[in-house]
A tleap script that builds the chain and sets N, CA, C and O, in Angstrom:
source leaprc.protein.ff14SB
mol = sequence {
  NMET THR SER SER GLN ASP ALA ARG LEU HIE
  LEU ALA ALA GLN ARG HIE PRO ALA SER ARG
  ALA VAL GLY THR LEU HIE TYR SER GLN HIE
  ARG LEU ASP ASP VAL VAL ARG SER PHE VAL
  VAL LEU MET ASP ARG ASP GLY HIE PRO GLY
  ALA ARG SER LEU PRO SER PRO VAL GLY ARG
  SER LYS TRP PRO ARG GLY HIE GLN ALA ARG
  GLY VAL THR GLY TRP LEU VAL PRO VAL ASP
  VAL GLU PRO PRO PHE GLN LEU TRP ILE ASP
  ARG ALA GLY GLN TRP TRP MET VAL ARG PHE
  GLU GLN GLY GLY ALA ALA LEU ASP ALA HIE
  THR ILE GLY THR PRO LEU LYS ARG ALA ALA
  ASP LEU ASP GLN TYR ALA SER ALA LEU GLU
  ARG VAL LEU GLU SER CYS GLY ILE ASP LEU
  GLN CGLY
}
set mol.1.N position { 0.783 -1.123 -0.063 }
set mol.1.CA position { -0.178 0.023 -0.005 }
set mol.1.C position { 0.514 1.449 0.011 }
set mol.1.O position { 0.726 1.855 1.154 }
set mol.2.N position { 0.876 2.221 -0.919 }
set mol.2.CA position { 1.504 3.473 -1.110 }
set mol.2.C position { 1.135 3.861 0.043 }
set mol.2.O position { 0.302 3.302 0.757 }
set mol.3.N position { 2.062 5.356 0.402 }
set mol.3.CA position { 1.444 6.149 1.797 }
set mol.3.C position { 0.401 7.033 1.286 }
set mol.3.O position { -0.327 7.495 2.165 }
set mol.4.N position { 0.070 7.489 -0.272 }
set mol.4.CA position { -1.456 8.039 -0.474 }
set mol.4.C position { -2.659 7.274 -0.171 }
set mol.4.O position { -3.752 7.646 0.256 }
set mol.5.N position { -2.123 5.884 -0.554 }
set mol.5.CA position { -3.306 5.005 -0.510 }
set mol.5.C position { -3.913 4.814 1.194 }
set mol.5.O position { -5.061 4.708 1.624 }
set mol.6.N position { -2.529 4.829 1.909 }
set mol.6.CA position { -2.905 4.416 3.233 }
set mol.6.C position { -3.142 5.966 3.868 }
set mol.6.O position { -3.276 5.949 5.092 }
set mol.7.N position { -3.211 7.208 3.287 }
set mol.7.CA position { -3.587 8.412 3.831 }
set mol.7.C position { -4.750 8.566 3.828 }
set mol.7.O position { -5.386 8.954 4.808 }
set mol.8.N position { -5.494 8.138 2.122 }
set mol.8.CA position { -6.926 8.354 1.791 }
set mol.8.C position { -7.365 7.312 2.795 }
set mol.8.O position { -8.171 7.781 3.598 }
set mol.9.N position { -7.013 5.761 3.030 }
set mol.9.CA position { -7.682 5.075 3.987 }
set mol.9.C position { -7.947 5.460 5.622 }
set mol.9.O position { -8.745 4.869 6.349 }
set mol.10.N position { -7.086 6.585 6.016 }
set mol.10.CA position { -7.410 7.012 7.597 }
set mol.10.C position { -8.018 8.101 7.251 }
set mol.10.O position { -8.445 8.597 8.294 }
set mol.11.N position { -8.351 8.882 6.180 }
set mol.11.CA position { -9.464 9.781 5.726 }
set mol.11.C position { -10.741 9.026 5.875 }
set mol.11.O position { -11.616 9.317 6.690 }
set mol.12.N position { -10.792 7.861 4.882 }
set mol.12.CA position { -12.285 7.359 4.761 }
set mol.12.C position { -12.617 6.793 6.468 }
set mol.12.O position { -13.743 6.888 6.956 }
set mol.13.N position { -11.622 6.305 7.099 }
set mol.13.CA position { -12.108 5.870 8.351 }
set mol.13.C position { -12.611 6.924 9.431 }
set mol.13.O position { -13.395 6.548 10.302 }
set mol.14.N position { -12.125 8.368 9.377 }
set mol.14.CA position { -12.680 9.239 9.906 }
set mol.14.C position { -14.127 9.504 9.399 }
set mol.14.O position { -14.843 10.157 10.159 }
set mol.15.N position { -14.680 9.065 8.160 }
set mol.15.CA position { -15.586 9.733 7.533 }
set mol.15.C position { -16.884 8.566 7.960 }
set mol.15.O position { -18.082 8.845 7.925 }
set mol.16.N position { -16.441 7.538 8.266 }
set mol.16.CA position { -17.079 6.389 8.546 }
set mol.16.C position { -18.047 7.008 9.976 }
set mol.16.O position { -17.798 7.731 10.941 }
set mol.17.N position { -19.064 6.374 9.542 }
set mol.17.CA position { -20.022 6.859 10.817 }
set mol.17.C position { -19.827 6.068 12.083 }
set mol.17.O position { -20.294 6.687 13.038 }
set mol.18.N position { -19.319 4.960 12.402 }
set mol.18.CA position { -18.952 4.408 13.673 }
set mol.18.C position { -18.007 4.966 14.192 }
set mol.18.O position { -17.774 4.658 15.360 }
set mol.19.N position { -17.011 6.113 13.435 }
set mol.19.CA position { -15.786 6.787 14.053 }
set mol.19.C position { -16.123 8.165 14.620 }
set mol.19.O position { -15.304 9.047 14.878 }
set mol.20.N position { -17.203 8.211 14.749 }
set mol.20.CA position { -17.517 9.924 15.351 }
set mol.20.C position { -16.814 9.807 16.833 }
set mol.20.O position { -16.530 8.893 17.607 }
set mol.21.N position { -16.719 10.895 16.808 }
set mol.21.CA position { -16.030 11.576 18.307 }
set mol.21.C position { -16.758 10.984 19.323 }
set mol.21.O position { -17.967 11.215 19.351 }
set mol.22.N position { -16.233 10.218 20.219 }
set mol.22.CA position { -16.717 10.014 21.482 }
set mol.22.C position { -15.247 10.076 22.413 }
set mol.22.O position { -14.162 9.998 21.837 }
set mol.23.N position { -15.335 10.207 23.731 }
set mol.23.CA position { -14.109 10.247 24.365 }
set mol.23.C position { -13.373 11.536 25.042 }
set mol.23.O position { -13.858 12.660 25.171 }
set mol.24.N position { -12.511 11.239 25.308 }
set mol.24.CA position { -11.915 12.606 25.694 }
set mol.24.C position { -11.043 13.396 24.531 }
set mol.24.O position { -10.871 13.131 23.342 }
set mol.25.N position { -10.643 14.298 25.225 }
set mol.25.CA position { -10.345 15.540 24.026 }
set mol.25.C position { -8.776 14.866 23.618 }
set mol.25.O position { -8.437 14.861 22.435 }
set mol.26.N position { -8.069 14.435 24.442 }
set mol.26.CA position { -6.880 13.944 24.083 }
set mol.26.C position { -6.848 12.956 23.124 }
set mol.26.O position { -6.033 12.973 22.201 }
set mol.27.N position { -7.964 11.799 23.328 }
set mol.27.CA position { -8.297 11.006 22.119 }
set mol.27.C position { -8.707 11.215 20.827 }
set mol.27.O position { -8.452 10.461 19.888 }
set mol.28.N position { -9.551 12.567 20.750 }
set mol.28.CA position { -9.960 13.389 19.677 }
set mol.28.C position { -8.460 13.974 19.068 }
set mol.28.O position { -8.080 13.517 17.989 }
set mol.29.N position { -7.859 14.700 19.577 }
set mol.29.CA position { -6.922 15.555 19.402 }
set mol.29.C position { -5.210 14.341 18.800 }
set mol.29.O position { -4.154 14.719 18.293 }
set mol.30.N position { -5.647 12.994 19.152 }
set mol.30.CA position { -4.818 12.277 18.363 }
set mol.30.C position { -5.204 11.761 17.094 }
set mol.30.O position { -4.413 11.386 16.228 }
set mol.31.N position { -6.546 11.754 17.004 }
set mol.31.CA position { -7.449 11.505 15.830 }
set mol.31.C position { -7.185 12.488 14.943 }
set mol.31.O position { -6.724 12.166 13.848 }
set mol.32.N position { -7.393 13.655 15.205 }
set mol.32.CA position { -6.939 14.773 14.535 }
set mol.32.C position { -5.612 14.904 13.847 }
set mol.32.O position { -5.508 15.467 12.757 }
set mol.33.N position { -4.328 14.239 14.665 }
set mol.33.CA position { -3.310 14.264 14.237 }
set mol.33.C position { -2.968 13.468 12.724 }
set mol.33.O position { -2.287 13.777 11.745 }
set mol.34.N position { -4.015 12.006 13.173 }
set mol.34.CA position { -3.854 11.193 12.017 }
set mol.34.C position { -4.447 12.056 10.814 }
set mol.34.O position { -3.896 11.886 9.727 }
set mol.35.N position { -5.447 12.911 10.876 }
set mol.35.CA position { -6.155 13.014 9.619 }
set mol.35.C position { -5.383 14.416 9.258 }
set mol.35.O position { -5.911 15.029 8.330 }
set mol.36.N position { -4.419 14.921 9.739 }
set mol.36.CA position { -3.223 16.025 9.756 }
set mol.36.C position { -2.234 15.345 8.851 }
set mol.36.O position { -1.894 15.792 7.755 }
set mol.37.N position { -1.680 13.930 9.538 }
set mol.37.CA position { -0.670 13.719 8.728 }
set mol.37.C position { -0.997 12.896 7.462 }
set mol.37.O position { -0.127 12.547 6.664 }
set mol.38.N position { -2.393 12.592 7.324 }
set mol.38.CA position { -2.891 12.051 5.940 }
set mol.38.C position { -2.880 13.065 4.892 }
set mol.38.O position { -2.643 12.902 3.695 }
set mol.39.N position { -3.263 14.479 5.718 }
set mol.39.CA position { -3.866 15.482 4.598 }
set mol.39.C position { -2.242 15.760 4.094 }
set mol.39.O position { -2.069 15.576 2.889 }
set mol.40.N position { -1.118 16.154 4.830 }
set mol.40.CA position { -0.001 16.456 4.228 }
set mol.40.C position { 0.767 15.446 3.363 }
set mol.40.O position { 1.628 15.897 2.607 }
set mol.41.N position { 0.519 13.999 3.402 }
set mol.41.CA position { 0.802 13.330 2.569 }
set mol.41.C position { 0.135 13.330 1.005 }
set mol.41.O position { 0.685 13.056 -0.062 }
set mol.42.N position { -1.266 13.745 1.283 }
set mol.42.CA position { -1.837 13.790 -0.148 }
set mol.42.C position { -1.286 15.219 -0.662 }
set mol.42.O position { -1.029 15.364 -1.857 }
set mol.43.N position { -1.101 16.316 0.302 }
set mol.43.CA position { -0.730 17.900 -0.196 }
set mol.43.C position { 0.621 17.329 -1.238 }
set mol.43.O position { 0.607 17.392 -2.468 }
set mol.44.N position { 1.706 16.795 -0.426 }
set mol.44.CA position { 2.904 16.684 -0.444 }
set mol.44.C position { 3.052 15.796 -1.701 }
set mol.44.O position { 3.777 16.096 -2.650 }
set mol.45.N position { 2.501 14.975 -1.642 }
set mol.45.CA position { 2.413 14.152 -3.398 }
set mol.45.C position { 1.972 14.917 -4.588 }
set mol.45.O position { 2.451 14.831 -5.719 }
set mol.46.N position { 0.966 15.700 -4.182 }
set mol.46.CA position { 0.821 16.503 -5.713 }
set mol.46.C position { 1.223 17.852 -5.248 }
set mol.46.O position { 0.468 18.825 -5.275 }
set mol.47.N position { 2.161 17.863 -4.920 }
set mol.47.CA position { 3.077 19.408 -4.861 }
set mol.47.C position { 2.419 20.549 -4.151 }
set mol.47.O position { 2.722 21.697 -4.478 }
set mol.48.N position { 1.411 20.293 -3.062 }
set mol.48.CA position { 1.141 21.460 -2.263 }
set mol.48.C position { 0.547 22.311 -3.066 }
set mol.48.O position { 0.978 23.459 -3.167 }
set mol.49.N position { -0.751 21.795 -3.900 }
set mol.49.CA position { -1.373 22.753 -4.830 }
set mol.49.C position { -2.191 23.846 -3.900 }
set mol.49.O position { -2.684 23.431 -2.852 }
set mol.50.N position { -2.321 25.034 -4.213 }
set mol.50.CA position { -3.244 25.963 -3.700 }
set mol.50.C position { -2.480 26.594 -2.461 }
set mol.50.O position { -3.206 27.382 -1.855 }
set mol.51.N position { -1.077 26.445 -1.867 }
set mol.51.CA position { -0.583 27.005 -1.027 }
set mol.51.C position { -0.269 28.144 -1.135 }
set mol.51.O position { 0.111 28.663 -2.184 }
set mol.52.N position { -0.394 28.739 0.021 }
set mol.52.CA position { 0.205 30.285 -0.433 }
set mol.52.C position { 0.721 30.580 1.016 }
set mol.52.O position { 0.615 29.814 1.973 }
set mol.53.N position { 1.345 31.922 1.015 }
set mol.53.CA position { 2.131 32.451 2.106 }
set mol.53.C position { 0.865 33.000 3.033 }
set mol.53.O position { -0.165 33.521 2.606 }
set mol.54.N position { 1.258 32.715 4.568 }
set mol.54.CA position { 0.299 33.357 5.687 }
set mol.54.C position { 0.036 34.753 5.036 }
set mol.54.O position { 0.889 35.215 4.278 }
set mol.55.N position { -1.476 35.662 5.385 }
set mol.55.CA position { -1.499 36.638 5.239 }
set mol.55.C position { -0.321 37.976 5.863 }
set mol.55.O position { -0.062 38.108 7.060 }
set mol.56.N position { 0.081 38.582 5.104 }
set mol.56.CA position { 1.383 39.465 5.668 }
set mol.56.C position { 0.805 40.747 6.304 }
set mol.56.O position { -0.284 41.219 5.976 }
set mol.57.N position { 1.548 41.222 7.156 }
set mol.57.CA position { 0.984 42.201 7.595 }
set mol.57.C position { 0.717 43.630 7.000 }
set mol.57.O position { 1.260 43.730 5.900 }
set mol.58.N position { 0.176 44.550 7.311 }
set mol.58.CA position { -0.363 45.612 6.435 }
set mol.58.C position { 1.410 46.234 6.497 }
set mol.58.O position { 2.299 46.397 7.333 }
set mol.59.N position { 1.113 46.473 4.613 }
set mol.59.CA position { 2.208 47.549 4.692 }
set mol.59.C position { 3.365 46.935 4.387 }
set mol.59.O position { 4.380 47.592 4.159 }
set mol.60.N position { 3.339 45.579 4.349 }
set mol.60.CA position { 4.517 44.531 4.247 }
set mol.60.C position { 3.932 43.447 3.223 }
set mol.60.O position { 2.775 43.037 3.125 }
set mol.61.N position { 5.255 43.050 2.373 }
set mol.61.CA position { 5.108 42.118 1.370 }
set mol.61.C position { 5.399 40.872 2.181 }
set mol.61.O position { 5.041 39.846 1.603 }
set mol.62.N position { 5.881 40.716 3.208 }
set mol.62.CA position { 6.457 39.440 4.372 }
set mol.62.C position { 6.575 39.835 5.609 }
set mol.62.O position { 6.816 40.989 5.964 }
set mol.63.N position { 6.380 38.716 6.437 }
set mol.63.CA position { 6.636 39.034 8.032 }
set mol.63.C position { 8.166 39.615 8.125 }
set mol.63.O position { 8.962 39.514 7.191 }
set mol.64.N position { 8.463 40.227 9.356 }
set mol.64.CA position { 9.480 41.046 9.702 }
set mol.64.C position { 10.548 39.744 9.635 }
set mol.64.O position { 10.119 38.592 9.683 }
set mol.65.N position { 11.848 40.019 9.531 }
set mol.65.CA position { 12.781 39.306 9.405 }
set mol.65.C position { 13.032 38.550 11.031 }
set mol.65.O position { 13.114 39.200 12.073 }
set mol.66.N position { 13.088 37.615 10.967 }
set mol.66.CA position { 13.090 36.672 12.455 }
set mol.66.C position { 11.597 36.229 12.597 }
set mol.66.O position { 11.428 35.253 13.327 }
set mol.67.N position { 10.717 36.666 12.142 }
set mol.67.CA position { 9.366 36.436 12.646 }
set mol.67.C position { 8.792 34.674 12.463 }
set mol.67.O position { 9.010 34.304 11.309 }
set mol.68.N position { 8.380 33.980 13.006 }
set mol.68.CA position { 8.285 32.411 12.811 }
set mol.68.C position { 7.325 32.332 11.763 }
set mol.68.O position { 7.252 31.141 11.462 }
set mol.69.N position { 6.461 33.085 10.970 }
set mol.69.CA position { 5.278 33.022 10.137 }
set mol.69.C position { 6.598 33.310 9.044 }
set mol.69.O position { 6.826 32.240 8.480 }
set mol.70.N position { 7.219 34.021 8.722 }
set mol.70.CA position { 8.176 34.432 7.590 }
set mol.70.C position { 8.268 33.020 6.571 }
set mol.70.O position { 8.396 31.953 7.170 }
set mol.71.N position { 8.217 32.989 5.325 }
set mol.71.CA position { 8.266 31.844 5.054 }
set mol.71.C position { 7.380 30.604 4.935 }
set mol.71.O position { 7.563 29.659 4.168 }
set mol.72.N position { 6.399 30.758 5.811 }
set mol.72.CA position { 5.622 29.550 5.901 }
set mol.72.C position { 4.268 29.850 4.930 }
set mol.72.O position { 3.545 30.823 4.716 }
set mol.73.N position { 4.336 28.644 4.533 }
set mol.73.CA position { 3.192 28.543 3.371 }
set mol.73.C position { 2.057 27.356 3.698 }
set mol.73.O position { 2.387 26.208 3.997 }
set mol.74.N position { 0.946 27.719 3.616 }
set mol.74.CA position { -0.337 26.807 3.872 }
set mol.74.C position { -1.661 27.236 3.070 }
set mol.74.O position { -1.755 27.844 2.004 }
set mol.75.N position { -2.760 26.671 4.015 }
set mol.75.CA position { -3.736 26.592 3.567 }
set mol.75.C position { -4.761 27.197 4.648 }
set mol.75.O position { -4.688 26.819 5.817 }
set mol.76.N position { -5.666 28.093 4.260 }
set mol.76.CA position { -6.750 28.618 5.210 }
set mol.76.C position { -7.575 27.166 5.246 }
set mol.76.O position { -7.733 26.242 4.448 }
set mol.77.N position { -7.971 27.436 6.466 }
set mol.77.CA position { -8.747 26.257 6.929 }
set mol.77.C position { -9.594 26.666 7.788 }
set mol.77.O position { -9.429 27.111 8.924 }
set mol.78.N position { -11.467 26.304 6.551 }
set mol.78.CA position { -12.371 26.794 6.490 }
set mol.78.C position { -13.602 26.386 7.787 }
set mol.78.O position { -14.559 25.636 7.592 }
set mol.79.N position { -13.326 27.001 8.950 }
set mol.79.CA position { -13.988 26.998 10.435 }
set mol.79.C position { -13.991 28.134 10.426 }
set mol.79.O position { -13.487 28.966 9.673 }
set mol.80.N position { -14.863 28.219 11.712 }
set mol.80.CA position { -15.018 29.414 12.031 }
set mol.80.C position { -14.503 29.329 13.827 }
set mol.80.O position { -14.809 28.577 14.752 }
set mol.81.N position { -13.327 30.858 13.656 }
set mol.81.CA position { -12.619 30.574 15.070 }
set mol.81.C position { -13.335 32.024 15.184 }
set mol.81.O position { -14.063 32.788 14.551 }
set mol.82.N position { -12.408 31.849 16.831 }
set mol.82.CA position { -12.791 33.241 17.426 }
set mol.82.C position { -12.386 34.582 16.551 }
set mol.82.O position { -11.203 34.595 16.211 }
set mol.83.N position { -13.229 35.781 16.108 }
set mol.83.CA position { -12.852 36.806 15.831 }
set mol.83.C position { -11.993 37.349 16.552 }
set mol.83.O position { -12.088 37.076 17.749 }
set mol.84.N position { -10.983 38.191 16.177 }
set mol.84.CA position { -10.460 38.355 14.656 }
set mol.84.C position { -9.116 37.187 14.055 }
set mol.84.O position { -8.061 37.507 13.508 }
set mol.85.N position { -9.533 36.034 14.333 }
set mol.85.CA position { -8.724 34.879 13.703 }
set mol.85.C position { -8.958 34.432 12.854 }
set mol.85.O position { -10.174 34.390 12.668 }
set mol.86.N position { -8.214 33.884 11.902 }
set mol.86.CA position { -8.094 32.954 10.762 }
set mol.86.C position { -7.351 31.447 11.165 }
set mol.86.O position { -6.233 31.637 11.644 }
set mol.87.N position { -7.686 30.179 11.085 }
set mol.87.CA position { -6.594 29.077 11.019 }
set mol.87.C position { -6.289 28.561 9.792 }
set mol.87.O position { -7.006 28.325 8.820 }
set mol.88.N position { -5.013 28.409 10.001 }
set mol.88.CA position { -4.337 28.171 8.605 }
set mol.88.C position { -3.594 26.927 9.202 }
set mol.88.O position { -3.553 26.782 10.424 }
set mol.89.N position { -2.933 25.917 8.247 }
set mol.89.CA position { -2.716 24.898 8.321 }
set mol.89.C position { -1.347 24.653 7.664 }
set mol.89.O position { -1.532 24.416 6.470 }
set mol.90.N position { 0.084 24.618 8.022 }
set mol.90.CA position { 1.200 24.626 6.907 }
set mol.90.C position { 1.322 23.723 6.228 }
set mol.90.O position { 0.368 22.950 6.133 }
set mol.91.N position { 2.538 23.468 5.493 }
set mol.91.CA position { 2.700 22.443 4.574 }
set mol.91.C position { 3.319 21.271 5.377 }
set mol.91.O position { 3.312 20.172 4.824 }
set mol.92.N position { 3.837 21.372 6.576 }
set mol.92.CA position { 4.358 20.418 7.837 }
set mol.92.C position { 3.159 19.693 8.410 }
set mol.92.O position { 3.125 18.504 8.727 }
set mol.93.N position { 2.109 20.644 8.504 }
set mol.93.CA position { 0.913 20.351 9.689 }
set mol.93.C position { 0.773 20.622 10.869 }
set mol.93.O position { 0.205 20.069 11.810 }
set mol.94.N position { 1.573 21.894 10.690 }
set mol.94.CA position { 1.496 22.654 12.206 }
set mol.94.C position { 0.446 23.977 11.758 }
set mol.94.O position { 0.496 24.845 10.886 }
set mol.95.N position { -0.627 23.581 12.977 }
set mol.95.CA position { -1.560 24.903 13.294 }
set mol.95.C position { -1.263 26.313 13.382 }
set mol.95.O position { -0.577 26.577 14.369 }
set mol.96.N position { -1.469 26.984 12.890 }
set mol.96.CA position { -1.528 28.972 12.637 }
set mol.96.C position { -2.867 29.554 12.863 }
set mol.96.O position { -3.953 29.336 12.326 }
set mol.97.N position { -2.389 30.579 14.066 }
set mol.97.CA position { -3.790 31.150 14.149 }
set mol.97.C position { -3.141 33.028 13.683 }
set mol.97.O position { -2.356 33.791 14.246 }
set mol.98.N position { -3.861 33.116 12.578 }
set mol.98.CA position { -3.654 34.794 12.220 }
set mol.98.C position { -4.340 35.492 12.851 }
set mol.98.O position { -5.489 35.102 13.059 }
set mol.99.N position { -3.987 36.544 13.293 }
set mol.99.CA position { -4.911 37.796 14.106 }
set mol.99.C position { -4.822 38.863 13.034 }
set mol.99.O position { -3.860 39.148 12.321 }
set mol.100.N position { -6.070 39.403 13.078 }
set mol.100.CA position { -6.319 40.701 11.908 }
set mol.100.C position { -6.864 41.783 12.744 }
set mol.100.O position { -7.584 41.580 13.722 }
set mol.101.N position { -6.529 42.825 12.363 }
set mol.101.CA position { -7.128 44.288 12.746 }
set mol.101.C position { -8.226 44.476 12.327 }
set mol.101.O position { -8.516 43.593 11.520 }
set mol.102.N position { -9.283 45.450 12.514 }
set mol.102.CA position { -10.316 45.781 12.187 }
set mol.102.C position { -10.637 45.873 10.464 }
set mol.102.O position { -11.460 45.194 9.850 }
set mol.103.N position { -9.674 46.981 9.880 }
set mol.103.CA position { -9.594 46.908 8.880 }
set mol.103.C position { -9.509 45.342 7.640 }
set mol.103.O position { -9.865 45.110 6.485 }
set mol.104.N position { -8.863 44.643 8.688 }
set mol.104.CA position { -8.691 43.292 7.705 }
set mol.104.C position { -7.354 42.971 7.675 }
set mol.104.O position { -7.154 41.812 7.314 }
set mol.105.N position { -6.122 43.781 8.002 }
set mol.105.CA position { -4.855 43.505 7.609 }
set mol.105.C position { -4.564 42.538 8.953 }
set mol.105.O position { -4.991 42.644 10.103 }
set mol.106.N position { -3.638 41.524 8.323 }
set mol.106.CA position { -2.898 40.793 9.421 }
set mol.106.C position { -2.186 41.562 10.544 }
set mol.106.O position { -1.707 42.660 10.260 }
set mol.107.N position { -2.077 41.105 11.740 }
set mol.107.CA position { -1.559 42.033 13.184 }
set mol.107.C position { -0.158 41.076 13.357 }
set mol.107.O position { 1.011 41.455 13.285 }
set mol.108.N position { -0.728 39.587 13.631 }
set mol.108.CA position { 0.443 38.797 14.347 }
set mol.108.C position { 0.011 37.273 13.881 }
set mol.108.O position { -1.188 37.008 13.796 }
set mol.109.N position { 0.894 36.396 13.616 }
set mol.109.CA position { 0.717 34.794 13.636 }
set mol.109.C position { 1.341 34.189 14.421 }
set mol.109.O position { 2.522 34.437 14.663 }
set mol.110.N position { 0.681 33.290 14.964 }
set mol.110.CA position { 1.193 32.435 16.258 }
set mol.110.C position { 1.230 30.862 15.476 }
set mol.110.O position { 0.663 30.701 14.396 }
set mol.111.N position { 1.898 29.852 16.104 }
set mol.111.CA position { 1.329 28.425 15.935 }
set mol.111.C position { 0.534 27.946 17.578 }
set mol.111.O position { 0.728 28.398 18.707 }
set mol.112.N position { -0.078 27.229 17.250 }
set mol.112.CA position { -1.045 26.437 18.288 }
set mol.112.C position { -0.673 24.784 18.018 }
set mol.112.O position { -0.411 24.282 16.925 }
set mol.113.N position { -0.729 24.110 19.313 }
set mol.113.CA position { -0.262 22.694 19.015 }
set mol.113.C position { -1.672 22.351 18.517 }
set mol.113.O position { -1.529 22.072 17.327 }
set mol.114.N position { -3.074 22.226 18.881 }
set mol.114.CA position { -4.061 21.864 18.265 }
set mol.114.C position { -5.449 22.942 18.625 }
set mol.114.O position { -5.796 23.468 19.683 }
set mol.115.N position { -5.933 22.979 17.473 }
set mol.115.CA position { -7.361 23.898 17.515 }
set mol.115.C position { -8.535 23.022 18.421 }
set mol.115.O position { -9.593 23.471 18.863 }
set mol.116.N position { -8.138 21.991 18.515 }
set mol.116.CA position { -9.531 21.471 19.508 }
set mol.116.C position { -9.542 21.954 20.693 }
set mol.116.O position { -8.526 21.958 21.387 }
set mol.117.N position { -10.542 22.369 21.044 }
set mol.117.CA position { -11.153 23.021 22.579 }
set mol.117.C position { -11.753 21.832 23.141 }
set mol.117.O position { -11.335 21.584 24.272 }
set mol.118.N position { -12.627 21.009 22.674 }
set mol.118.CA position { -13.361 19.779 23.094 }
set mol.118.C position { -13.462 18.724 21.888 }
set mol.118.O position { -13.267 18.988 20.701 }
set mol.119.N position { -13.820 17.424 22.454 }
set mol.119.CA position { -13.725 16.177 21.631 }
set mol.119.C position { -14.623 16.572 20.562 }
set mol.119.O position { -14.153 16.349 19.446 }
set mol.120.N position { -15.597 17.012 20.576 }
set mol.120.CA position { -17.146 17.092 19.869 }
set mol.120.C position { -16.670 18.038 18.253 }
set mol.120.O position { -17.239 17.987 17.162 }
set mol.121.N position { -15.469 18.822 18.653 }
set mol.121.CA position { -14.910 19.806 17.491 }
set mol.121.C position { -14.090 18.901 16.198 }
set mol.121.O position { -13.918 19.302 15.047 }
set mol.122.N position { -13.719 17.761 16.697 }
set mol.122.CA position { -13.021 16.797 15.815 }
set mol.122.C position { -13.654 16.722 14.404 }
set mol.122.O position { -12.940 16.904 13.418 }
set mol.123.N position { -15.015 16.452 14.276 }
set mol.123.CA position { -15.380 16.417 12.745 }
set mol.123.C position { -15.207 17.599 12.081 }
set mol.123.O position { -14.754 17.622 10.936 }
set mol.124.N position { -15.603 18.839 12.838 }
set mol.124.CA position { -15.340 20.200 12.447 }
set mol.124.C position { -14.243 20.234 11.771 }
set mol.124.O position { -14.304 20.393 10.552 }
set mol.125.N position { -13.327 20.129 12.258 }
set mol.125.CA position { -11.717 20.228 11.829 }
set mol.125.C position { -11.249 19.046 10.771 }
set mol.125.O position { -10.427 19.140 9.860 }
set mol.126.N position { -11.966 18.000 11.148 }
set mol.126.CA position { -11.544 16.827 9.866 }
set mol.126.C position { -12.195 17.112 8.585 }
set mol.126.O position { -11.630 17.040 7.494 }
set mol.127.N position { -13.668 17.507 8.823 }
set mol.127.CA position { -14.194 17.933 7.210 }
set mol.127.C position { -13.871 19.183 6.775 }
set mol.127.O position { -14.160 19.434 5.605 }
set mol.128.N position { -13.233 20.207 7.563 }
set mol.128.CA position { -12.734 21.228 6.920 }
set mol.128.C position { -11.057 20.950 6.267 }
set mol.128.O position { -10.420 21.638 5.469 }
set mol.129.N position { -10.854 20.252 6.648 }
set mol.129.CA position { -9.023 19.266 6.288 }
set mol.129.C position { -9.817 18.756 4.823 }
set mol.129.O position { -9.296 19.234 3.815 }
set mol.130.N position { -10.712 18.073 4.641 }
set mol.130.CA position { -11.224 17.488 3.601 }
set mol.130.C position { -11.555 18.323 2.350 }
set mol.130.O position { -11.281 18.116 1.168 }
set mol.131.N position { -12.193 19.281 2.921 }
set mol.131.CA position { -12.757 20.345 2.096 }
set mol.131.C position { -11.556 20.995 1.232 }
set mol.131.O position { -11.539 21.111 0.007 }
set mol.132.N position { -10.680 21.343 2.031 }
set mol.132.CA position { -9.165 21.749 1.401 }
set mol.132.C position { -8.806 20.999 0.479 }
set mol.132.O position { -8.393 21.558 -0.538 }
set mol.133.N position { -8.831 19.835 0.504 }
set mol.133.CA position { -8.177 18.976 -0.061 }
set mol.133.C position { -9.089 18.904 -1.524 }
set mol.133.O position { -8.700 19.223 -2.647 }
set mol.134.N position { -10.370 18.399 -1.137 }
set mol.134.CA position { -11.397 18.682 -2.484 }
set mol.134.C position { -10.932 19.972 -3.388 }
set mol.134.O position { -10.572 19.812 -4.554 }
set mol.135.N position { -10.964 21.210 -2.786 }
set mol.135.CA position { -10.777 22.576 -3.341 }
set mol.135.C position { -9.329 22.298 -4.232 }
set mol.135.O position { -9.291 22.722 -5.386 }
set mol.136.N position { -8.455 21.766 -3.815 }
set mol.136.CA position { -7.646 21.708 -4.573 }
set mol.136.C position { -7.416 20.567 -5.738 }
set mol.136.O position { -6.414 20.436 -6.441 }
set mol.137.N position { -8.292 19.993 -5.746 }
set mol.137.CA position { -8.501 18.845 -6.749 }
set mol.137.C position { -7.903 17.355 -6.549 }
set mol.137.O position { -7.635 16.462 -7.352 }
set mol.138.N position { -7.793 17.475 -4.949 }
set mol.138.CA position { -7.293 15.945 -4.611 }
set mol.138.C position { -8.663 15.107 -4.285 }
set mol.138.O position { -9.573 15.478 -3.543 }
set mol.139.N position { -8.590 14.005 -4.952 }
set mol.139.CA position { -9.486 13.011 -5.411 }
set mol.139.C position { -9.692 12.264 -3.820 }
set mol.139.O position { -8.577 11.824 -3.540 }
set mol.140.N position { -10.280 12.072 -3.128 }
set mol.140.CA position { -10.259 11.119 -1.702 }
set mol.140.C position { -11.005 10.003 -1.733 }
set mol.140.O position { -11.220 9.315 -0.735 }
set mol.141.N position { -11.543 9.703 -3.144 }
set mol.141.CA position { -11.902 8.042 -3.407 }
set mol.141.C position { -10.741 7.180 -4.061 }
set mol.141.O position { -10.611 5.983 -3.804 }
set mol.142.N position { -9.865 7.909 -4.967 }
set mol.142.CA position { -9.244 7.000 -5.647 }
set mol.142.C position { -8.033 6.546 -5.124 }
set mol.142.O position { -7.389 5.682 -5.720 }
savepdb mol mol.pdb
quit
């Protein structure tokens, strides 16, 4: 079995009705880590389609020298998060929160260990990563 077939199998297992999140937050975080690993494998195999730099601060084309977000590329994850933030995932599978000002310009970005705050959120984040894959033209069935 190739790594992309294995990644698709992990994503299919997550979609199966019997696999819905039950249990502890810790268990759900491990399950989301499996989904993220599969996401990274599939994106890497296809050359990271749709990846772009994290939104830069107002008036700059890049993050300041030495800022951890400088040079990071990834995908906006389509989930509702607390305003004024956006959730991104980078090419290595690291989660990022980008904070925006009232006018819509980026102010700061920082990494987070996991976006999950409760076990029941797992489905929302796993589905969002699948939507990113689908929007980039990656076939999850094949």
